[in-house]
N, C-alpha and C positions, 0 to 999 in steps of 0.2 A: 217137037222133039220126036225123034225116031225111037221106037221101042228097043232097038238094038244098041242104042248109045249108052244106056244106063242112066242112073239118076244125075240130075244137074248138080254141080257143085255150088254151094251157097257162098257168098262173099265173106260170111262171118265165121266160117270154120265148120268142121264136121259135126260138132255137137249142137250147133245152133247158137242163137244170140245170147242165151242165158247161161253160158258157161261160167262157173265160179272163178276159174283161173283167168278169165279175160276181164274181170272187173278190177278197176284201179282203186286202190284204197286212198282215201284222202288223208293228208297229214293231220297231226293233232294240233297244229298251230293255226291261229286265225290269220286271215289275209291282212287284217288291220290290227296293229298292236293295241292291246287294251290300254296301254299308257297314253296313246294318242287319243283314244276315245274318252278317257278320263279327263285329259287336258281340254278336249273339246267340250265336254259336259260342264266343266267348271268355268272356263273362260267364255265359252259360247252362251252358257246360261246367264252369266253376268252381262255380257254384251247385249243379248236379246232383251233382258230386263231393262237395261239402261236406254236402249234405242226405242223400244216400244212403250216403255212405262207400264208394262203388264207383267206383274210378278208371277201370274199363273203360267204365262208362256215360258218365262225363265225357269220356273219350277218343273214344267213338263219336259223341257229340254234336259235339264239336270237329271231328272228322274229316269228318262229314257236312256240316256247315256250310262247312268249308274246301273240300271237293270241289265243292260248289255254287258257292261264290265263285270258285274257280279256273276253272270252266267259264264263268261269267258274265264274269269279267275277260278271259279269252281271247277270247270272242265279241265283247265290246264294245271292247276296247283292244288286242288282239293278243298274240302269244306273249311278247314281251319284258316288257310290263307285267304280264301274268299271272304270269310267273315271278318277277318282283320282288315283287309283292304277295303271292304265295303264300309266298315266302321270309320276308317281313316278318310275315305272319300266323303262320307256324310259329315263327319266332324270338321273336315276342311271347309265344307260349305257353311256350316254353322259358325265355325271359328273365324271365318274371313270377315264377318260383320263387326265384331268388337275390334279385331285387328285393324280394320279399315279406319276406325276412329282415331287410331294412333299413327298410322303410317300412310293413310290414303287408300282409296278404293282400288285403283289399278295395282299399286304395289302389293296390297294385301292379296288380291287374286293371283298375282304372279308368284308370291311366296307359297301360298297354299297349293297352287298347281304344281310348282316345282317339287315340293315335298311329296305330293301324291304320286307324281310321275316317277320320282326317284325310288320311292318305296315299291311301286308296282314293278319297275324294272328289276329291282333287287330280288323281290320275292319270286316273280315269274321266271326269271333266268336261273335262280337257284333251284327252283322246283323242276325246271326242264332238265337240269344236269343230273338229277336223281337225289335220293335221300342221303347218300354217303359221299356226295361230291366234295372235293377238297380234303378228304381224309387220306392220309398216307396208307399204303397197303398194310403196314404192321400196326397201325393205331387201332384203338378200340373206341366204339361209339358210346 
């Protein structure tokens, strides 16, 4: 570099690589919907237990998926929604056992998973729209 040329221009801009306005913010939505992870935890846990005959493996899969979902529900919808959906997810796992005695194992898992997925979609989509979603402009909450 010649002294008379002046300073070299950097490819990242005049302020350097750490400029605050050059940082992209990540969206508040997860890449994988929590309803899909909940469905995977319930059906995958059942399938893992059935194929391996190891309840501990099934429980670990169920718990890992449930922990991820609880974190995502809390982050996306708040503590009340997260507590309710986590309780539903856990009750679904526990409730599928007596239900399986009446309608069979796979139908029981399908019913419990469908209810959990539907509730998750309902709660997380409602929370994403905001607390006053669905209210007309003149109505009172």
